[in-house]
N, CA, C, O and the ligand as a Tripos MOL2 file, in Angstrom:
@<TRIPOS>MOLECULE
protein
  249   247    63     0     0
PROTEIN
NO_CHARGES

@<TRIPOS>ATOM
      1 N         103.2800  120.0220  135.2150 N.3       1 MET1
      2 CA        102.2270  119.9830  136.1760 C.3       1 MET1
      3 C         101.0560  120.9960  136.0430 C.2       1 MET1
      4 O         101.1780  122.2150  135.9240 O.2       1 MET1
      5 N          99.9310  120.3040  136.0810 N.am      2 ARG2
      6 CA         98.9910  121.2040  135.6770 C.3       2 ARG2
      7 C          97.6900  121.0540  136.9400 C.2       2 ARG2
      8 O          97.1530  119.9650  137.1410 O.2       2 ARG2
      9 N          97.3540  122.1540  137.6230 N.am      3 ILE3
     10 CA         96.2920  121.9250  138.2280 C.3       3 ILE3
     11 C          95.0130  122.6260  137.7330 C.2       3 ILE3
     12 O          94.9540  123.8030  137.3780 O.2       3 ILE3
     13 N          93.9840  121.7310  137.7580 N.am      4 ASP4
     14 CA         92.7260  122.3740  137.5090 C.3       4 ASP4
     15 C          91.8810  122.6670  138.7180 C.2       4 ASP4
     16 O          91.5050  121.7130  139.3980 O.2       4 ASP4
     17 N          91.5220  123.9830  139.0750 N.am      5 PRO5
     18 CA         90.8360  124.0740  140.3830 C.3       5 PRO5
     19 C          89.1450  123.5930  140.1560 C.2       5 PRO5
     20 O          88.4070  123.1860  141.0540 O.2       5 PRO5
     21 N          88.8260  123.7470  138.8810 N.am      6 GLU6
     22 CA         87.4730  123.1810  138.6480 C.3       6 GLU6
     23 C          87.3670  121.7650  138.8910 C.2       6 GLU6
     24 O          86.3350  121.3040  139.3770 O.2       6 GLU6
     25 N          88.5000  120.9280  138.5460 N.am      7 LYS7
     26 CA         88.1290  119.4260  138.3400 C.3       7 LYS7
     27 C          88.6080  118.8570  139.7180 C.2       7 LYS7
     28 O          88.2690  117.6890  139.9090 O.2       7 LYS7
     29 N          89.3170  119.4420  140.6970 N.am      8 ARG8
     30 CA         89.8210  119.1450  141.6920 C.3       8 ARG8
     31 C          88.8370  118.0600  142.5440 C.2       8 ARG8
     32 O          89.1950  116.9260  142.8660 O.2       8 ARG8
     33 N          87.8010  118.5350  142.7730 N.am      9 PHE9
     34 CA         86.9230  117.7630  143.7500 C.3       9 PHE9
     35 C          85.9570  116.6720  142.8150 C.2       9 PHE9
     36 O          85.3930  115.7010  143.3190 O.2       9 PHE9
     37 N          85.8880  117.0160  141.4250 N.am     10 GLY10
     38 CA         85.1300  115.8980  140.5810 C.3      10 GLY10
     39 C          83.5830  116.0510  140.7040 C.2      10 GLY10
     40 O          82.9070  116.4200  139.7430 O.2      10 GLY10
     41 N          83.0170  115.7370  141.9910 N.am     11 LYS11
     42 CA         81.4660  115.5920  141.9680 C.3      11 LYS11
     43 C          81.1370  116.1950  143.4560 C.2      11 LYS11
     44 O          81.8600  115.9860  144.4300 O.2      11 LYS11
     45 N          80.0590  116.8960  143.4820 N.am     12 ARG12
     46 CA         79.7570  117.4500  144.8460 C.3      12 ARG12
     47 C          78.0710  117.2600  144.7650 C.2      12 ARG12
     48 O          77.3820  117.3690  143.7500 O.2      12 ARG12
     49 N          77.6220  116.9450  146.1250 N.am     13 ALA13
     50 CA         76.2710  116.7410  146.2080 C.3      13 ALA13
     51 C          75.5700  118.1270  146.3710 C.2      13 ALA13
     52 O          75.9820  119.0740  147.0420 O.2      13 ALA13
     53 N          74.5580  118.0680  145.7070 N.am     14 CYS14
     54 CA         73.4820  119.1420  145.5470 C.3      14 CYS14
     55 C          72.8170  119.2950  147.0990 C.2      14 CYS14
     56 O          72.3600  118.2990  147.6610 O.2      14 CYS14
     57 N          72.8060  120.4730  147.6660 N.am     15 PRO15
     58 CA         72.1980  120.7050  148.7640 C.3      15 PRO15
     59 C          70.6960  120.4800  148.9250 C.2      15 PRO15
     60 O          70.1060  120.1320  149.9480 O.2      15 PRO15
     61 N          70.1290  120.7770  147.5760 N.am     16 GLY16
     62 CA         68.6400  120.7990  147.3500 C.3      16 GLY16
     63 C          67.9290  119.4750  147.2050 C.2      16 GLY16
     64 O          66.8110  119.2830  147.6840 O.2      16 GLY16
     65 N          68.7130  118.4320  146.4300 N.am     17 CYS17
     66 CA         68.1800  117.1430  146.2040 C.3      17 CYS17
     67 C          69.2000  116.1720  146.5550 C.2      17 CYS17
     68 O          68.8180  115.0030  146.5220 O.2      17 CYS17
     69 N          70.4210  116.3820  146.8870 N.am     18 ALA18
     70 CA         71.3960  115.4210  146.9810 C.3      18 ALA18
     71 C          72.0620  114.6340  145.8510 C.2      18 ALA18
     72 O          72.7980  113.6560  145.9750 O.2      18 ALA18
     73 N          71.7100  115.1770  144.8440 N.am     19 THR19
     74 CA         72.2680  114.5960  143.6960 C.3      19 THR19
     75 C          73.6030  114.7910  143.3210 C.2      19 THR19
     76 O          73.9190  115.9680  143.4980 O.2      19 THR19
     77 N          74.4830  114.1270  142.8890 N.am     20 GLU20
     78 CA         75.7760  114.2540  142.5840 C.3      20 GLU20
     79 C          75.9920  115.0540  141.2750 C.2      20 GLU20
     80 O          75.7810  114.5590  140.1680 O.2      20 GLU20
     81 N          76.3690  116.1510  141.4440 N.am     21 VAL21
     82 CA         76.5860  117.1550  140.4580 C.3      21 VAL21
     83 C          78.0630  117.4590  140.0300 C.2      21 VAL21
     84 O          78.9100  117.7710  140.8660 O.2      21 VAL21
     85 N          78.3420  117.3520  138.6670 N.am     22 ASP22
     86 CA         79.9090  117.5100  138.3640 C.3      22 ASP22
     87 C          80.3260  118.9070  138.9690 C.2      22 ASP22
     88 O          79.6010  119.8800  138.7610 O.2      22 ASP22
     89 N          81.4390  119.0200  139.6860 N.am     23 ALA23
     90 CA         81.9460  120.0970  140.1350 C.3      23 ALA23
     91 C          82.0690  121.2380  139.1900 C.2      23 ALA23
     92 O          81.9220  122.3750  139.6390 O.2      23 ALA23
     93 N          82.3420  121.0420  137.8360 N.am     24 ASN24
     94 CA         82.3880  122.0850  136.8030 C.3      24 ASN24
     95 C          81.0070  122.6720  136.4570 C.2      24 ASN24
     96 O          80.9520  123.6810  135.7530 O.2      24 ASN24
     97 N          79.8460  122.0590  136.9410 N.am     25 GLN25
     98 CA         78.7520  122.5060  136.4500 C.3      25 GLN25
     99 C          78.1830  123.4020  137.7350 C.2      25 GLN25
    100 O          78.2420  122.9010  138.8580 O.2      25 GLN25
    101 N          77.6460  124.6960  137.5530 N.am     26 ASN26
    102 CA         77.3200  125.6400  138.6470 C.3      26 ASN26
    103 C          75.8070  125.4690  138.8210 C.2      26 ASN26
    104 O          75.2440  126.2660  139.5710 O.2      26 ASN26
    105 N          75.0850  124.5190  138.2120 N.am     27 ARG27
    106 CA         73.8320  124.5210  138.4880 C.3      27 ARG27
    107 C          73.1240  122.9810  138.3630 C.2      27 ARG27
    108 O          73.4080  122.2630  137.4040 O.2      27 ARG27
    109 N          72.2280  122.5640  139.3620 N.am     28 CYS28
    110 CA         72.1150  121.2070  139.5380 C.3      28 CYS28
    111 C          71.0110  120.9230  138.3940 C.2      28 CYS28
    112 O          69.9810  121.5910  138.3050 O.2      28 CYS28
    113 N          71.3340  119.8780  137.5440 N.am     29 PRO29
    114 CA         70.1760  119.6230  136.4120 C.3      29 PRO29
    115 C          68.8630  119.1000  136.7190 C.2      29 PRO29
    116 O          67.9560  118.9540  135.9010 O.2      29 PRO29
    117 N          68.8130  118.7740  138.1970 N.am     30 ILE30
    118 CA         67.7920  118.0690  138.7040 C.3      30 ILE30
    119 C          66.6490  118.8420  139.2470 C.2      30 ILE30
    120 O          65.4710  118.6250  138.9620 O.2      30 ILE30
    121 N          67.1640  119.9320  140.2010 N.am     31 CYS31
    122 CA         66.2910  120.7050  140.8350 C.3      31 CYS31
    123 C          66.5080  122.2570  140.6100 C.2      31 CYS31
    124 O          65.7090  123.1220  140.9670 O.2      31 CYS31
    125 N          67.6640  122.4690  139.9880 N.am     32 GLY32
    126 CA         67.9180  123.8770  139.2910 C.3      32 GLY32
    127 C          68.6990  124.6980  140.4750 C.2      32 GLY32
    128 O          68.7090  125.9280  140.5110 O.2      32 GLY32
    129 N          69.2960  123.9380  141.3540 N.am     33 TYR33
    130 CA         70.0210  124.6330  142.6970 C.3      33 TYR33
    131 C          71.0760  125.3700  142.0210 C.2      33 TYR33
    132 O          71.6480  124.7730  141.1090 O.2      33 TYR33
    133 N          71.4040  126.4380  142.2700 N.am     34 GLU34
    134 CA         72.5620  127.1730  141.8340 C.3      34 GLU34
    135 C          73.7400  127.1610  142.8730 C.2      34 GLU34
    136 O          73.5100  127.7200  143.9450 O.2      34 GLU34
    137 N          74.9550  126.5990  142.6880 N.am     35 PHE35
    138 CA         75.8740  126.4250  143.4680 C.3      35 PHE35
    139 C          76.5670  127.8740  143.5000 C.2      35 PHE35
    140 O          76.6600  128.5450  142.4720 O.2      35 PHE35
    141 N          77.1120  128.3730  144.9130 N.am     36 PRO36
    142 CA         77.8630  129.5190  144.7840 C.3      36 PRO36
    143 C          79.1030  129.5190  144.1930 C.2      36 PRO36
    144 O          79.8260  128.6050  144.5890 O.2      36 PRO36
    145 N          79.6200  130.3210  143.2990 N.am     37 HIS37
    146 CA         80.4350  130.5910  142.2530 C.3      37 HIS37
    147 C          82.0050  130.0610  143.0760 C.2      37 HIS37
    148 O          82.5390  130.5590  144.0680 O.2      37 HIS37
    149 N          82.4100  128.9900  142.3070 N.am     38 PRO38
    150 CA         83.5300  128.4150  142.9800 C.3      38 PRO38
    151 C          85.0550  128.9530  142.6370 C.2      38 PRO38
    152 O          86.0410  128.7070  143.3320 O.2      38 PRO38
    153 N          85.0470  129.6970  141.4880 N.am     39 THR39
    154 CA         85.9710  130.2340  141.0710 C.3      39 THR39
    155 C          86.1280  131.8660  141.4100 C.2      39 THR39
    156 O          85.1800  132.6450  141.5120 O.2      39 THR39
    157 N          87.2470  132.1310  141.5280 N.am     40 GLY40
    158 CA         87.4740  133.7710  142.2610 C.3      40 GLY40
    159 C          89.0480  133.8530  142.2160 C.2      40 GLY40
    160 O          89.8140  133.0010  141.7670 O.2      40 GLY40
    161 N          89.3300  134.9610  142.7320 N.am     41 PRO41
    162 CA         90.8610  135.3060  143.0820 C.3      41 PRO41
    163 C          91.3470  134.3460  144.1100 C.2      41 PRO41
    164 O          92.5570  134.1590  144.2410 O.2      41 PRO41
    165 N          90.5410  133.7770  144.7860 N.am     42 ARG42
    166 CA         91.1010  132.9360  146.0100 C.3      42 ARG42
    167 C          91.6740  131.5980  145.5650 C.2      42 ARG42
    168 O          92.6250  131.0360  146.1080 O.2      42 ARG42
    169 N          90.8900  131.0870  144.3600 N.am     43 THR43
    170 CA         91.2010  129.7980  143.7720 C.3      43 THR43
    171 C          92.6150  129.6890  143.5680 C.2      43 THR43
    172 O          93.1660  128.6760  143.9990 O.2      43 THR43
    173 N          93.3560  130.6410  142.9310 N.am     44 TRP44
    174 CA         94.5900  130.5030  142.5340 C.3      44 TRP44
    175 C          95.6570  130.8850  143.7690 C.2      44 TRP44
    176 O          96.8660  130.7170  143.6040 O.2      44 TRP44
    177 N          95.1510  131.3710  144.9230 N.am     45 VAL45
    178 CA         96.3000  131.3910  145.9310 C.3      45 VAL45
    179 C          97.0660  130.1350  146.2530 C.2      45 VAL45
    180 O          98.2910  130.1790  146.3560 O.2      45 VAL45
    181 N          96.2790  128.8330  146.4430 N.am     46 PRO46
    182 CA         96.8950  127.7940  146.4990 C.3      46 PRO46
    183 C          97.8610  127.4410  145.4330 C.2      46 PRO46
    184 O          98.9180  126.9510  145.8310 O.2      46 PRO46
    185 N          97.7070  127.5930  144.1550 N.am     47 VAL47
    186 CA         98.5400  127.3930  142.9910 C.3      47 VAL47
    187 C          99.6850  128.3300  143.1620 C.2      47 VAL47
    188 O         100.7660  127.8880  142.7720 O.2      47 VAL47
    189 N          99.6750  129.5000  143.6500 N.am     48 MET48
    190 CA        100.6350  130.3900  143.8760 C.3      48 MET48
    191 C         101.6420  129.9280  144.9230 C.2      48 MET48
    192 O         102.8530  129.7650  144.7760 O.2      48 MET48
    193 N         100.8550  129.7410  146.0680 N.am     49 ALA49
    194 CA        101.6680  129.0440  147.1380 C.3      49 ALA49
    195 C         102.5860  127.8770  146.7890 C.2      49 ALA49
    196 O         103.7490  127.8090  147.1860 O.2      49 ALA49
    197 N         102.0010  126.9790  146.0330 N.am     50 LEU50
    198 CA        102.6920  125.6700  145.5370 C.3      50 LEU50
    199 C         103.9960  126.4810  144.7320 C.2      50 LEU50
    200 O         105.1840  126.3950  145.0430 O.2      50 LEU50
    201 N         103.5300  127.1220  143.8440 N.am     51 LEU51
    202 CA        104.5400  127.6260  143.0360 C.3      51 LEU51
    203 C         105.8680  128.3240  143.9270 C.2      51 LEU51
    204 O         107.0470  128.0420  143.7120 O.2      51 LEU51
    205 N         105.4820  129.0900  144.7490 N.am     52 MET52
    206 CA        106.5150  129.8200  145.7880 C.3      52 MET52
    207 C         107.3410  128.7960  146.5080 C.2      52 MET52
    208 O         108.5480  128.9690  146.6790 O.2      52 MET52
    209 N         106.6700  127.6770  146.9510 N.am     53 ILE53
    210 CA        107.3360  126.6580  147.8390 C.3      53 ILE53
    211 C         108.3670  125.9910  146.7290 C.2      53 ILE53
    212 O         109.5600  125.8990  147.0200 O.2      53 ILE53
    213 N         107.8820  125.5310  145.4620 N.am     54 PHE54
    214 CA        108.7810  125.0060  144.5840 C.3      54 PHE54
    215 C         109.9700  125.8990  144.2750 C.2      54 PHE54
    216 O         111.1000  125.4180  144.1930 O.2      54 PHE54
    217 N         109.7510  127.0810  144.1180 N.am     55 LEU55
    218 CA        110.9580  128.1150  143.8920 C.3      55 LEU55
    219 C         111.7590  128.2480  144.8910 C.2      55 LEU55
    220 O         112.9360  128.4730  144.6100 O.2      55 LEU55
    221 N         111.3900  128.1550  146.2620 N.am     56 ILE56
    222 CA        112.1080  128.0790  147.3690 C.3      56 ILE56
    223 C         112.9810  127.0580  147.5500 C.2      56 ILE56
    224 O         114.1200  127.2070  147.9930 O.2      56 ILE56
    225 N         112.3780  125.7790  147.1490 N.am     57 ILE57
    226 CA        113.0800  124.3810  147.2040 C.3      57 ILE57
    227 C         114.1200  124.4580  146.0610 C.2      57 ILE57
    228 O         115.2830  124.0970  146.2410 O.2      57 ILE57
    229 N         113.6800  124.9280  144.9090 N.am     58 LEU58
    230 CA        114.7260  124.8790  143.7660 C.3      58 LEU58
    231 C         116.0190  125.9040  144.2460 C.2      58 LEU58
    232 O         117.1530  125.6360  143.8490 O.2      58 LEU58
    233 N         115.8100  126.9260  145.0010 N.am     59 LEU59
    234 CA        116.7220  127.8910  145.2320 C.3      59 LEU59
    235 C         117.5290  127.2620  146.1990 C.2      59 LEU59
    236 O         118.7520  127.3880  146.1370 O.2      59 LEU59
    237 N         116.9190  126.5140  147.2000 N.am     60 TRP60
    238 CA        117.9030  125.8690  148.3310 C.3      60 TRP60
    239 C         118.4080  124.8350  147.6610 C.2      60 TRP60
    240 O         119.5550  124.7280  148.0940 O.2      60 TRP60
    241 N         118.2200  123.9740  146.8240 N.am     61 VAL61
    242 CA        118.9440  123.0180  146.0260 C.3      61 VAL61
    243 C         120.1540  123.5470  145.0880 C.2      61 VAL61
    244 O         121.2450  122.9890  144.9780 O.2      61 VAL61
    245 N         119.7860  124.6160  144.4980 N.am     62 LEU62
    246 CA        121.1360  125.0130  143.6060 C.3      62 LEU62
    247 C         122.1340  125.8110  144.6280 C.2      62 LEU62
    248 O         123.2220  126.2270  144.2300 O.2      62 LEU62
    249 ZN         69.5440  119.5860  143.0710 Zn       63 ZN63
@<TRIPOS>BOND
     1     1     2 1
     2     2     3 1
     3     3     4 2
     4     3     5 am
     5     5     6 1
     6     6     7 1
     7     7     8 2
     8     7     9 am
     9     9    10 1
    10    10    11 1
    11    11    12 2
    12    11    13 am
    13    13    14 1
    14    14    15 1
    15    15    16 2
    16    15    17 am
    17    17    18 1
    18    18    19 1
    19    19    20 2
    20    19    21 am
    21    21    22 1
    22    22    23 1
    23    23    24 2
    24    23    25 am
    25    25    26 1
    26    26    27 1
    27    27    28 2
    28    27    29 am
    29    29    30 1
    30    30    31 1
    31    31    32 2
    32    31    33 am
    33    33    34 1
    34    34    35 1
    35    35    36 2
    36    35    37 am
    37    37    38 1
    38    38    39 1
    39    39    40 2
    40    39    41 am
    41    41    42 1
    42    42    43 1
    43    43    44 2
    44    43    45 am
    45    45    46 1
    46    46    47 1
    47    47    48 2
    48    47    49 am
    49    49    50 1
    50    50    51 1
    51    51    52 2
    52    51    53 am
    53    53    54 1
    54    54    55 1
    55    55    56 2
    56    55    57 am
    57    57    58 1
    58    58    59 1
    59    59    60 2
    60    59    61 am
    61    61    62 1
    62    62    63 1
    63    63    64 2
    64    63    65 am
    65    65    66 1
    66    66    67 1
    67    67    68 2
    68    67    69 am
    69    69    70 1
    70    70    71 1
    71    71    72 2
    72    71    73 am
    73    73    74 1
    74    74    75 1
    75    75    76 2
    76    75    77 am
    77    77    78 1
    78    78    79 1
    79    79    80 2
    80    79    81 am
    81    81    82 1
    82    82    83 1
    83    83    84 2
    84    83    85 am
    85    85    86 1
    86    86    87 1
    87    87    88 2
    88    87    89 am
    89    89    90 1
    90    90    91 1
    91    91    92 2
    92    91    93 am
    93    93    94 1
    94    94    95 1
    95    95    96 2
    96    95    97 am
    97    97    98 1
    98    98    99 1
    99    99   100 2
   100    99   101 am
   101   101   102 1
   102   102   103 1
   103   103   104 2
   104   103   105 am
   105   105   106 1
   106   106   107 1
   107   107   108 2
   108   107   109 am
   109   109   110 1
   110   110   111 1
   111   111   112 2
   112   111   113 am
   113   113   114 1
   114   114   115 1
   115   115   116 2
   116   115   117 am
   117   117   118 1
   118   118   119 1
   119   119   120 2
   120   119   121 am
   121   121   122 1
   122   122   123 1
   123   123   124 2
   124   123   125 am
   125   125   126 1
   126   126   127 1
   127   127   128 2
   128   127   129 am
   129   129   130 1
   130   130   131 1
   131   131   132 2
   132   131   133 am
   133   133   134 1
   134   134   135 1
   135   135   136 2
   136   135   137 am
   137   137   138 1
   138   138   139 1
   139   139   140 2
   140   139   141 am
   141   141   142 1
   142   142   143 1
   143   143   144 2
   144   143   145 am
   145   145   146 1
   146   146   147 1
   147   147   148 2
   148   147   149 am
   149   149   150 1
   150   150   151 1
   151   151   152 2
   152   151   153 am
   153   153   154 1
   154   154   155 1
   155   155   156 2
   156   155   157 am
   157   157   158 1
   158   158   159 1
   159   159   160 2
   160   159   161 am
   161   161   162 1
   162   162   163 1
   163   163   164 2
   164   163   165 am
   165   165   166 1
   166   166   167 1
   167   167   168 2
   168   167   169 am
   169   169   170 1
   170   170   171 1
   171   171   172 2
   172   171   173 am
   173   173   174 1
   174   174   175 1
   175   175   176 2
   176   175   177 am
   177   177   178 1
   178   178   179 1
   179   179   180 2
   180   179   181 am
   181   181   182 1
   182   182   183 1
   183   183   184 2
   184   183   185 am
   185   185   186 1
   186   186   187 1
   187   187   188 2
   188   187   189 am
   189   189   190 1
   190   190   191 1
   191   191   192 2
   192   191   193 am
   193   193   194 1
   194   194   195 1
   195   195   196 2
   196   195   197 am
   197   197   198 1
   198   198   199 1
   199   199   200 2
   200   199   201 am
   201   201   202 1
   202   202   203 1
   203   203   204 2
   204   203   205 am
   205   205   206 1
   206   206   207 1
   207   207   208 2
   208   207   209 am
   209   209   210 1
   210   210   211 1
   211   211   212 2
   212   211   213 am
   213   213   214 1
   214   214   215 1
   215   215   216 2
   216   215   217 am
   217   217   218 1
   218   218   219 1
   219   219   220 2
   220   219   221 am
   221   221   222 1
   222   222   223 1
   223   223   224 2
   224   223   225 am
   225   225   226 1
   226   226   227 1
   227   227   228 2
   228   227   229 am
   229   229   230 1
   230   230   231 1
   231   231   232 2
   232   231   233 am
   233   233   234 1
   234   234   235 1
   235   235   236 2
   236   235   237 am
   237   237   238 1
   238   238   239 1
   239   239   240 2
   240   239   241 am
   241   241   242 1
   242   242   243 1
   243   243   244 2
   244   243   245 am
   245   245   246 1
   246   246   247 1
   247   247   248 2
@<TRIPOS>SUBSTRUCTURE
     1 MET1         2 RESIDUE 1 A MET
     2 ARG2         6 RESIDUE 1 A ARG
     3 ILE3        10 RESIDUE 1 A ILE
     4 ASP4        14 RESIDUE 1 A ASP
     5 PRO5        18 RESIDUE 1 A PRO
     6 GLU6        22 RESIDUE 1 A GLU
     7 LYS7        26 RESIDUE 1 A LYS
     8 ARG8        30 RESIDUE 1 A ARG
     9 PHE9        34 RESIDUE 1 A PHE
    10 GLY10       38 RESIDUE 1 A GLY
    11 LYS11       42 RESIDUE 1 A LYS
    12 ARG12       46 RESIDUE 1 A ARG
    13 ALA13       50 RESIDUE 1 A ALA
    14 CYS14       54 RESIDUE 1 A CYS
    15 PRO15       58 RESIDUE 1 A PRO
    16 GLY16       62 RESIDUE 1 A GLY
    17 CYS17       66 RESIDUE 1 A CYS
    18 ALA18       70 RESIDUE 1 A ALA
    19 THR19       74 RESIDUE 1 A THR
    20 GLU20       78 RESIDUE 1 A GLU
    21 VAL21       82 RESIDUE 1 A VAL
    22 ASP22       86 RESIDUE 1 A ASP
    23 ALA23       90 RESIDUE 1 A ALA
    24 ASN24       94 RESIDUE 1 A ASN
    25 GLN25       98 RESIDUE 1 A GLN
    26 ASN26      102 RESIDUE 1 A ASN
    27 ARG27      106 RESIDUE 1 A ARG
    28 CYS28      110 RESIDUE 1 A CYS
    29 PRO29      114 RESIDUE 1 A PRO
    30 ILE30      118 RESIDUE 1 A ILE
    31 CYS31      122 RESIDUE 1 A CYS
    32 GLY32      126 RESIDUE 1 A GLY
    33 TYR33      130 RESIDUE 1 A TYR
    34 GLU34      134 RESIDUE 1 A GLU
    35 PHE35      138 RESIDUE 1 A PHE
    36 PRO36      142 RESIDUE 1 A PRO
    37 HIS37      146 RESIDUE 1 A HIS
    38 PRO38      150 RESIDUE 1 A PRO
    39 THR39      154 RESIDUE 1 A THR
    40 GLY40      158 RESIDUE 1 A GLY
    41 PRO41      162 RESIDUE 1 A PRO
    42 ARG42      166 RESIDUE 1 A ARG
    43 THR43      170 RESIDUE 1 A THR
    44 TRP44      174 RESIDUE 1 A TRP
    45 VAL45      178 RESIDUE 1 A VAL
    46 PRO46      182 RESIDUE 1 A PRO
    47 VAL47      186 RESIDUE 1 A VAL
    48 MET48      190 RESIDUE 1 A MET
    49 ALA49      194 RESIDUE 1 A ALA
    50 LEU50      198 RESIDUE 1 A LEU
    51 LEU51      202 RESIDUE 1 A LEU
    52 MET52      206 RESIDUE 1 A MET
    53 ILE53      210 RESIDUE 1 A ILE
    54 PHE54      214 RESIDUE 1 A PHE
    55 LEU55      218 RESIDUE 1 A LEU
    56 ILE56      222 RESIDUE 1 A ILE
    57 ILE57      226 RESIDUE 1 A ILE
    58 LEU58      230 RESIDUE 1 A LEU
    59 LEU59      234 RESIDUE 1 A LEU
    60 TRP60      238 RESIDUE 1 A TRP
    61 VAL61      242 RESIDUE 1 A VAL
    62 LEU62      246 RESIDUE 1 A LEU
    63 ZN63       249 GROUP 0 **** ****
């Protein structure tokens, strides 16, 4: 199982010109709008939470 936080949303609409921009691009190629940085320490909190839930379930089953 592999979770890529960058590709989870696929595309997002640019607030400047409403163009669909790839989620892994931080800058709109049409108008040059810069998206707020999506990656950071918070991105992997859900991944850690999933891992913890998985471990808890595994311990319950065993
Ligand atoms: Zn734009």
